[in-house]
C-alpha positions as CSV (number, residue, x, y, z in Angstrom):
1,M,20.4,-21.5,-13.4
2,H,22.9,-19.2,-11.8
3,A,23.5,-16.4,-14.3
4,N,27.0,-15.1,-15.2
5,H,27.1,-11.7,-13.5
6,L,29.6,-9.2,-15.0
7,L,30.8,-6.0,-13.3
8,L,30.9,-2.7,-15.1
9,E,34.4,-2.3,-13.7
10,E,35.5,-5.4,-15.7
11,P,36.1,-5.3,-19.5
12,I,33.0,-6.4,-21.4
13,R,33.4,-8.0,-24.8
14,M,31.4,-5.9,-27.3
15,A,30.1,-9.0,-29.0
16,T,28.4,-10.2,-25.8
17,I,26.3,-7.0,-25.8
18,L,24.5,-8.2,-28.9
19,E,23.7,-11.7,-27.6
20,P,19.9,-12.0,-27.1
21,S,18.7,-12.1,-23.5
22,K,17.3,-15.4,-22.3
23,A,13.6,-15.5,-21.5
24,S,12.7,-16.2,-17.8
25,F,9.6,-16.8,-15.7
26,F,10.8,-13.8,-13.6
27,P,11.5,-11.0,-16.3
28,A,13.6,-9.1,-13.8
29,M,14.4,-8.9,-10.1
30,T,13.4,-5.2,-10.1
31,K,9.6,-4.9,-9.8
32,I,7.3,-2.8,-12.0
33,V,4.2,-1.0,-10.8
34,G,1.6,0.0,-13.4
35,T,-1.1,2.8,-13.1
36,L,-4.6,1.8,-13.9
37,G,-6.5,3.9,-16.4
38,P,-8.6,3.9,-19.6
39,R,-5.9,1.9,-21.5
40,S,-5.2,-0.7,-18.8
41,R,-8.6,-1.6,-17.3
42,S,-9.6,-4.6,-19.5
43,M,-8.9,-8.2,-18.3
44,E,-6.9,-8.9,-21.5
45,V,-4.6,-5.9,-21.0
46,I,-4.2,-6.5,-17.3
47,S,-3.3,-10.2,-18.1
48,G,-0.8,-9.0,-20.7
49,C,0.7,-6.6,-18.2
50,L,1.1,-9.3,-15.6
51,Q,2.7,-11.7,-18.1
52,A,5.1,-8.9,-19.1
53,G,6.3,-8.4,-15.6
54,M,3.9,-6.1,-13.7
55,S,3.6,-7.0,-10.0
56,A,1.4,-4.2,-8.6
57,L,-1.3,-1.9,-9.8
58,L,-1.7,1.8,-8.7
59,G,-5.1,3.5,-8.6
60,I,-5.4,7.3,-8.6
61,P,-8.7,8.7,-7.1
62,N,-9.8,11.0,-9.9
63,K,-13.2,11.6,-11.5
64,C,-12.9,8.4,-13.5
65,F,-11.7,6.4,-10.5
66,V,-15.0,4.6,-9.8
67,V,-15.3,3.6,-13.4
68,Y,-11.9,2.0,-13.7
69,W,-11.7,0.4,-10.2
70,G,-15.3,-0.7,-10.4
71,T,-14.0,-3.4,-12.7
72,L,-11.6,-4.9,-10.1
73,E,-13.1,-8.2,-11.1
74,N,-10.9,-7.9,-14.3
75,L,-7.8,-7.9,-12.1
76,R,-9.0,-10.9,-10.1
77,A,-9.8,-12.7,-13.4
78,A,-6.4,-11.8,-14.8
79,V,-4.6,-13.1,-11.7
80,K,-6.5,-16.4,-12.0
81,T,-5.7,-16.7,-15.7
82,T,-2.0,-15.9,-15.4
83,K,-1.4,-17.5,-12.0
84,K,0.6,-14.4,-11.1
85,L,-0.1,-12.4,-7.9
86,C,-0.7,-8.7,-8.1
87,A,-0.7,-6.2,-5.3
88,I,-3.0,-3.1,-5.1
89,M,-1.7,0.3,-4.3
90,L,-4.0,3.3,-3.7
91,D,-2.7,6.8,-4.3
92,T,-3.9,9.8,-2.3
93,V,-4.5,13.2,-3.8
94,G,-3.3,15.0,-0.6
95,P,-2.6,18.7,-0.7
96,E,-2.4,18.9,-4.5
97,L,-3.2,22.3,-5.9
98,Q,-5.2,22.3,-9.1
99,V,-6.3,24.7,-11.8
100,V,-10.0,24.1,-12.6
101,N,-11.2,24.4,-16.2
102,N,-14.9,23.5,-16.1
103,S,-15.5,24.5,-19.7
104,E,-12.6,22.3,-20.9
105,K,-11.9,24.9,-23.6
106,P,-8.2,25.1,-24.7
107,I,-6.3,27.9,-22.8
108,S,-3.6,29.7,-24.8
109,L,-0.9,31.4,-22.7
110,Q,1.7,33.6,-24.4
111,E,5.3,34.2,-23.2
112,E,5.6,37.5,-21.2
113,G,1.8,37.7,-20.9
114,I,-0.1,38.2,-17.6
115,V,-2.4,35.7,-16.0
116,V,-4.2,35.8,-12.6
117,L,-4.5,32.8,-10.3
118,T,-7.8,33.2,-8.3
119,P,-9.5,31.0,-5.7
120,D,-12.9,32.2,-7.2
121,Q,-13.9,29.0,-9.0
122,G,-17.0,30.7,-10.3
123,Q,-14.9,32.4,-12.9
124,E,-14.3,30.7,-16.3
125,A,-10.7,29.7,-17.0
126,S,-9.2,31.8,-19.8
127,S,-5.9,33.2,-21.0
128,D,-6.3,36.0,-18.4
129,V,-7.6,34.1,-15.4
130,L,-7.0,30.6,-14.0
131,P,-9.3,29.5,-11.1
132,I,-7.6,27.3,-8.5
133,N,-8.8,25.1,-5.7
134,F,-6.9,26.8,-2.8
135,S,-7.6,30.1,-1.2
136,G,-4.4,30.3,0.7
137,L,-1.9,30.6,-2.2
138,S,-1.7,34.4,-1.9
139,K,-0.5,34.1,1.7
140,A,2.1,31.5,0.7
141,V,3.9,33.1,-2.2
142,K,5.8,36.3,-2.8
143,K,7.1,38.3,-5.8
144,G,9.7,36.3,-7.8
145,D,8.4,32.8,-6.7
146,T,8.0,30.2,-9.5
147,I,4.8,28.3,-10.1
148,F,4.4,25.4,-12.5
149,V,1.1,24.4,-14.2
150,G,1.0,21.0,-16.0
151,Q,-1.0,17.9,-16.8
152,Y,1.4,15.0,-16.9
153,L,-1.0,12.2,-16.3
154,F,-3.4,13.5,-18.9
155,T,-0.8,13.7,-21.7
156,G,2.3,11.7,-20.6
157,S,4.6,14.6,-21.2
158,E,5.2,18.2,-20.0
159,S,5.1,19.7,-23.5
160,T,1.7,21.3,-22.5
161,S,3.0,22.8,-19.2
162,V,3.7,26.4,-18.4
163,W,6.0,28.2,-16.0
164,L,4.8,31.3,-14.2
165,E,6.6,33.9,-12.1
166,V,4.7,35.7,-9.3
167,D,4.6,39.4,-10.1
168,E,2.3,40.7,-7.3
169,V,-0.3,39.6,-4.8
170,K,-3.7,41.3,-4.9
171,G,-5.9,40.2,-2.0
172,Q,-6.5,36.5,-2.6
173,D,-5.4,36.7,-6.3
174,V,-1.9,36.1,-7.5
175,V,-0.8,38.0,-10.6
176,C,1.9,36.1,-12.6
177,V,4.0,36.6,-15.7
178,V,4.0,33.7,-18.2
179,K,7.5,32.4,-18.9
180,N,6.8,30.2,-21.9
181,T,4.1,29.9,-24.6
182,A,1.8,26.9,-24.1
183,T,-1.8,25.7,-24.7
184,L,-3.5,23.9,-21.8
185,T,-6.3,21.5,-22.8
186,G,-8.5,19.4,-20.5
187,S,-10.5,20.0,-17.3
188,L,-7.8,19.8,-14.6
189,F,-4.2,20.9,-14.3
190,T,-1.8,20.4,-11.4
191,L,-0.3,23.5,-9.9
192,H,3.0,23.3,-8.1
193,A,4.4,26.3,-6.2
194,C,8.2,25.7,-6.1
195,Q,9.7,25.4,-2.6
196,I,6.6,26.8,-0.9
197,C,5.0,25.4,2.2
198,I,1.2,24.7,1.6
199,D,-1.0,24.7,4.7
200,L,-3.2,21.8,3.8
201,P,-3.5,18.3,5.4
202,T,-1.5,15.5,3.8
203,L,-4.5,13.1,4.1
204,S,-7.5,15.0,2.9
205,D,-11.2,14.3,3.7
206,K,-11.7,13.0,0.2
207,D,-8.7,10.7,0.6
208,K,-10.2,9.3,3.9
209,E,-13.5,8.8,2.2
210,V,-12.0,6.8,-0.7
211,I,-9.8,4.7,1.7
212,S,-12.6,3.9,4.1
213,S,-15.0,2.9,1.3
214,W,-13.2,1.5,-1.7
215,G,-9.9,0.8,0.0
216,L,-11.5,-1.1,2.8
217,K,-13.7,-3.1,0.5
218,N,-10.8,-4.2,-1.6
219,K,-8.2,-4.6,1.1
220,I,-5.5,-2.4,-0.4
221,D,-2.0,-3.7,0.2
222,F,-0.3,-0.3,-0.1
223,L,-1.2,3.3,0.5
224,S,0.9,5.8,-1.5
225,L,0.9,8.9,0.7
226,S,1.2,11.9,-1.7
227,F,3.2,15.0,-0.6
228,T,4.5,13.4,2.6
229,R,6.3,16.3,4.3
230,H,6.9,15.0,7.9
231,A,7.1,11.7,9.8
232,E,3.9,12.9,11.6
233,D,2.1,12.6,8.2
234,V,2.9,8.9,8.1
235,R,1.9,8.4,11.8
236,E,-1.5,10.1,11.3
237,A,-2.2,8.0,8.2
238,R,-1.2,4.8,10.1
239,E,-3.5,5.7,12.9
240,F,-6.4,6.3,10.5
241,L,-5.8,2.9,8.8
242,S,-5.5,1.1,12.2
243,K,-9.2,1.9,12.8
244,L,-10.3,0.3,9.5
245,G,-10.1,-3.5,10.4
246,D,-8.0,-5.3,7.8
247,L,-6.3,-2.1,6.6
248,S,-4.3,-2.0,9.8
249,Q,-1.9,-4.3,7.8
250,T,-1.7,-1.9,4.8
251,Q,1.8,-0.7,4.3
252,I,2.4,3.1,3.8
253,F,4.7,4.3,1.1
254,A,5.7,8.0,1.6
255,K,5.9,10.0,-1.6
256,I,8.7,12.5,-1.5
257,E,7.5,15.3,-3.8
258,N,9.0,18.6,-2.5
259,V,11.8,20.2,-0.6
260,E,9.9,19.9,2.7
261,G,9.8,16.1,2.4
262,L,13.4,16.0,1.3
263,N,14.5,18.0,4.4
264,H,12.7,15.5,6.7
265,F,13.6,12.4,4.7
266,D,15.4,10.5,7.5
267,E,12.5,10.8,9.9
268,I,10.0,9.9,7.2
269,L,12.0,6.8,6.2
270,Q,12.0,5.7,9.8
271,E,8.2,5.8,10.0
272,A,7.2,4.7,6.5
273,D,7.2,1.1,5.1
274,G,8.7,2.3,1.8
275,I,9.5,5.4,-0.2
276,I,8.3,6.6,-3.6
277,L,10.7,9.1,-5.2
278,S,8.2,11.3,-7.1
279,R,10.7,12.7,-9.5
280,G,8.1,14.7,-11.5
281,N,7.1,17.1,-8.7
282,L,10.5,16.9,-7.0
283,G,12.2,17.8,-10.3
284,I,10.2,21.0,-10.3
285,D,10.9,21.8,-6.7
286,I,14.7,21.4,-6.9
287,P,17.2,22.3,-9.6
288,P,17.3,19.6,-12.4
289,E,21.0,19.1,-11.8
290,K,20.3,18.0,-8.2
291,V,17.7,15.4,-9.0
292,F,20.2,12.5,-9.5
293,L,21.9,13.4,-6.3
294,F,18.7,13.1,-4.3
295,Q,17.9,9.8,-6.1
296,K,21.2,8.2,-5.3
297,A,21.2,9.4,-1.6
298,A,17.6,8.4,-1.0
299,V,17.9,5.0,-2.6
300,Y,21.0,4.3,-0.6
301,K,19.3,5.2,2.6
302,C,16.3,3.0,1.7
303,N,18.6,0.1,0.8
304,M,20.5,0.3,4.2
305,A,17.2,0.5,6.1
306,G,15.9,-2.5,4.2
307,K,12.8,-0.6,2.9
308,P,11.7,-0.6,-0.7
309,A,12.6,2.4,-2.9
310,V,10.3,3.1,-5.9
311,V,11.3,5.5,-8.7
312,T,8.8,7.3,-11.0
313,R,8.9,9.1,-14.3
314,V,11.2,7.0,-16.3
315,V,9.9,6.4,-19.9
316,D,7.4,9.2,-20.4
317,S,7.9,9.1,-24.2
318,M,6.4,5.6,-24.3
319,T,3.0,7.1,-23.7
320,G,2.8,7.5,-27.4
321,N,5.9,5.6,-28.8
322,L,6.8,2.0,-29.0
323,R,10.4,2.6,-27.9
324,P,11.9,4.7,-25.1
325,T,14.5,7.4,-25.8
326,R,18.2,6.5,-25.3
327,A,18.3,8.8,-22.3
328,E,15.2,7.1,-20.8
329,A,16.6,3.6,-21.3
330,T,19.8,4.6,-19.6
331,D,17.9,6.3,-16.8
332,V,16.0,3.0,-16.0
333,A,19.3,1.1,-16.0
334,N,20.9,3.7,-13.7
335,A,18.0,3.5,-11.3
336,V,18.6,-0.3,-11.1
337,L,22.3,0.1,-10.5
338,D,21.6,2.7,-7.8
339,G,19.6,-0.1,-6.0
340,T,16.0,0.8,-6.7
341,D,13.4,-1.9,-5.8
342,A,10.7,-0.9,-8.2
343,I,9.8,1.3,-11.2
344,L,6.5,3.0,-11.1
345,L,4.9,3.7,-14.5
346,G,2.3,6.5,-14.7
347,A,0.9,7.9,-17.9
348,E,2.7,5.2,-19.8
349,T,0.1,2.6,-18.6
350,L,-2.7,4.9,-17.5
351,R,-3.4,6.4,-20.9
352,G,-0.4,5.3,-23.0
353,L,-0.9,3.5,-26.3
354,Y,1.4,0.6,-25.4
355,P,1.1,-0.4,-21.7
356,I,2.1,-4.1,-22.2
357,E,5.1,-3.2,-24.5
358,T,6.2,-0.5,-22.0
359,I,6.3,-3.0,-19.1
360,S,8.1,-5.5,-21.2
361,I,10.8,-3.1,-22.4
362,V,11.3,-1.7,-18.9
363,G,11.6,-5.2,-17.5
364,K,14.2,-6.1,-20.1
365,I,16.3,-3.0,-19.3
366,C,16.1,-3.8,-15.6
367,A,17.2,-7.4,-16.2
368,E,20.2,-6.3,-18.3
369,A,21.2,-3.8,-15.6
370,E,21.0,-6.4,-12.9
371,K,23.6,-8.5,-14.7
372,V,26.2,-5.8,-14.1
373,F,25.1,-4.8,-10.6
374,N,28.1,-5.0,-8.3
375,Q,26.5,-7.3,-5.7
376,D,29.9,-8.0,-3.9
377,L,30.5,-4.3,-3.2
378,Y,26.8,-3.8,-2.2
379,F,26.9,-6.8,0.2
380,K,30.1,-5.5,1.9
381,K,28.6,-1.9,2.2
382,T,25.4,-3.3,3.7
383,V,27.3,-5.5,6.2
384,K,29.5,-2.6,7.2
385,Y,26.5,-0.3,7.6
386,V,24.6,-2.8,9.8
387,G,27.7,-3.2,12.0
388,E,28.2,-5.7,14.9
389,P,26.8,-7.3,16.8
390,M,24.1,-8.1,14.2
391,S,20.6,-9.0,15.3
392,H,19.8,-12.7,15.1
393,L,17.6,-12.4,12.0
394,E,20.0,-10.0,10.2
395,S,22.8,-12.5,10.8
396,I,20.8,-15.4,9.4
397,A,19.7,-13.4,6.3
398,S,23.2,-12.2,5.4
399,S,24.6,-15.7,6.0
400,A,22.0,-17.2,3.6
401,V,22.9,-14.8,0.9
402,R,26.7,-15.3,1.4
403,A,26.2,-19.1,1.3
404,A,24.0,-18.9,-1.9
405,I,26.6,-16.9,-3.7
406,K,29.5,-19.1,-2.6
407,V,27.8,-22.3,-3.8
408,K,26.3,-20.7,-6.9
409,A,22.7,-21.6,-5.8
410,S,20.0,-21.1,-8.3
411,V,17.5,-19.8,-5.8
412,I,17.0,-19.1,-2.1
413,I,13.8,-20.4,-0.5
414,C,12.7,-18.7,2.7
415,F,9.8,-20.0,4.9
416,T,8.1,-17.0,6.7
417,S,4.8,-16.1,8.3
418,S,5.3,-12.3,8.6
419,G,7.5,-11.8,5.5
420,R,10.2,-10.1,7.6
421,A,12.9,-12.8,7.2
422,A,12.4,-12.9,3.4
423,R,12.6,-9.1,3.1
424,L,15.9,-9.1,5.1
425,I,17.4,-11.7,2.8
426,A,16.3,-9.5,-0.2
427,K,18.0,-6.5,1.5
428,Y,21.4,-8.1,0.8
429,R,20.5,-8.2,-3.0
430,P,21.4,-11.8,-3.8
431,T,22.1,-12.5,-7.5
432,M,19.4,-15.2,-7.5
433,P,15.7,-15.0,-6.9
434,V,14.3,-15.4,-3.3
435,I,11.2,-17.5,-3.2
436,S,9.3,-16.4,-0.1
437,V,7.0,-19.2,1.1
438,V,4.5,-17.4,3.2
439,I,2.9,-19.8,5.7
440,P,-0.5,-18.5,6.9
441,R,-1.4,-18.2,10.5
442,L,-4.9,-18.7,12.0
443,K,-6.2,-15.6,13.7
444,T,-9.5,-14.3,15.1
445,N,-11.2,-11.0,15.8
446,Q,-13.5,-12.8,18.4
447,L,-16.3,-12.9,15.8
448,K,-14.7,-15.1,13.1
449,W,-11.6,-17.1,12.2
450,S,-9.4,-16.2,9.3
451,F,-6.0,-16.9,7.9
452,S,-3.2,-14.3,7.6
453,G,-0.7,-14.6,4.8
454,A,-2.3,-13.0,1.7
455,F,-1.3,-9.5,2.7
456,E,2.2,-10.5,3.5
457,A,2.6,-12.4,0.2
458,R,1.3,-9.5,-1.9
459,Q,3.4,-6.9,0.0
460,S,6.6,-8.9,-1.0
461,L,5.7,-8.1,-4.7
462,I,7.3,-4.6,-4.5
463,V,10.6,-5.8,-3.0
464,R,13.5,-6.4,-5.4
465,G,14.3,-10.1,-6.0
466,L,11.5,-11.4,-3.8
467,F,8.9,-13.7,-5.3
468,P,6.1,-14.9,-2.9
469,M,4.0,-18.0,-2.9
470,L,1.3,-19.0,-0.4
471,A,1.8,-22.3,1.5
472,D,-0.9,-24.6,2.7
473,P,-2.3,-23.2,6.0
474,R,-2.2,-26.6,7.6
475,H,1.6,-26.3,7.7
476,P,2.7,-23.9,10.5
477,A,5.8,-21.8,10.2
478,E,7.4,-23.6,13.2
479,S,6.8,-27.2,12.2
480,T,8.1,-30.7,12.3
481,N,10.6,-32.0,9.8
482,A,7.8,-34.0,8.0
483,T,5.7,-30.9,7.3
484,N,8.7,-28.8,6.4
485,E,9.7,-31.4,3.8
486,S,6.2,-31.3,2.4
487,V,6.1,-27.5,2.1
488,L,9.7,-27.6,0.6
489,K,8.6,-30.0,-2.1
490,V,5.8,-27.6,-3.1
491,A,8.3,-24.7,-3.2
492,L,10.8,-26.7,-5.3
493,D,8.0,-27.8,-7.7
494,H,7.0,-24.2,-8.1
495,G,10.7,-23.3,-8.8
496,K,11.0,-26.1,-11.3
497,A,7.7,-25.1,-13.1
498,S,8.9,-21.5,-13.2
499,G,12.2,-22.6,-14.8
500,V,14.4,-21.2,-12.1
501,I,15.4,-24.6,-10.7
502,K,16.6,-27.6,-12.6
503,S,18.3,-31.0,-11.9
504,H,21.6,-30.8,-10.0
505,D,21.0,-27.2,-9.0
506,R,21.9,-26.1,-5.5
507,V,19.3,-24.4,-3.4
508,V,19.7,-22.5,-0.1
509,I,16.9,-23.0,2.4
510,C,16.2,-20.6,5.3
511,Q,13.6,-21.8,7.8
512,K,12.7,-22.0,11.4
513,V,12.9,-25.3,13.3
514,G,11.6,-25.1,16.8
515,D,13.4,-22.1,18.4
516,S,16.3,-22.1,15.9
517,S,16.7,-20.5,12.6
518,V,18.5,-22.8,10.1
519,V,20.2,-22.1,6.8
520,K,20.9,-25.3,4.8
521,I,22.1,-26.1,1.3
522,I,20.6,-28.9,-0.8
523,E,21.6,-30.3,-4.2
524,L,18.8,-31.6,-6.3
525,E,18.9,-35.0,-7.9
526,D,17.5,-35.9,-11.4
């Protein structure tokens, strides 16, 4: 089933571009994360999203949060129906500044007009006054600073956004000049002060309340830590999760949304389990011509560290359209060629008219881009970056990928209990899928016995090229040949049923036998 992978450096026959793409059980190696909302909460739509290629679902704690997430049974039913795993990611609000419009009346702002930002939320929002949820803005800004007010998740675009320039500070009020004509509609708008340090905690009390109630109850797999500015933010979030039982296993993905996070990127990457490049807010905080540079540099650093990189804001126009723009389609492909692990869809699935179609089209674009991904160059760069001597696991992982490419294997099967070995294999970006067979371990908290494995399997769902399956817990990770063969048969049967393995294919197996890690190649019979 080994695909013919082209390189962009090689000539491509124009006729091949028009050849239809072959359908596959795995729509793409690159993963897709959807955002739950009014358009994507029903069991039918979630099932359609999973079938189209969604591997994780993001929840945003807003005023509708309980309504949408109260029907998590729909997700469980969809997983059972489709037989496709789905991870759960919880977003935090963090130190997000907001304009509050309690009356929900449209607010018209005219270019060169004057509007006052005030922390007095008792005032009604109007063309002259915008109440905000932060009393310290007047201390943080100065004359000439830029402020952005928008409502992306409510509309899926920034056509209803407005740019303000600070004219003067009067006590706790900030007087601004309106730079473009716009009408704001709705009850809540995000306010972003460009390149300004905001003195608010990264994990708010409201965030902690949602995590310790809903998050704990539903055993979230990932926490998306909004506005991560320092490594200490990640450490504090991890310490908080460690006190919440099962959530000690929850992985933390740091969202880089401003210049402060960009300046501390290396230390944040070291602490976090993954990175979300929040291009919406970041694209406001830094000049537009610098966004692609940050993306390429950040994704490269994540790739070399073996930590997932997630890119946001790719097909905004699909919130209301069946097709992306040409620029958006190219943007998705370039993110894949940069080495991105996952694409995160926001308004497109939260309130978009075509959530299933959006996931399907993004998956197809990713799959096409993967065909021309220069794996050979990437592999050499990664090996050079890791250097010598390699760690034992790193050596085994890179050897498994090298062997799989040399023998044109259709799939790599990795037996793991923690998921680390499988993630290391995926780090080297093999051209074929990696089936991660997660073997549960028996554990106890001195009150009851339980099996590990479910967290580890779902957390693989955001890693490019990694496709998890849970093994029978009666088969330990370090096992005898007899039990290894039994688990291998189940994995091969799964691969055959998925269509990624067929007769006479070669398969590379990576497993632990006793104290040794073994890479072996098998050729399947009829």
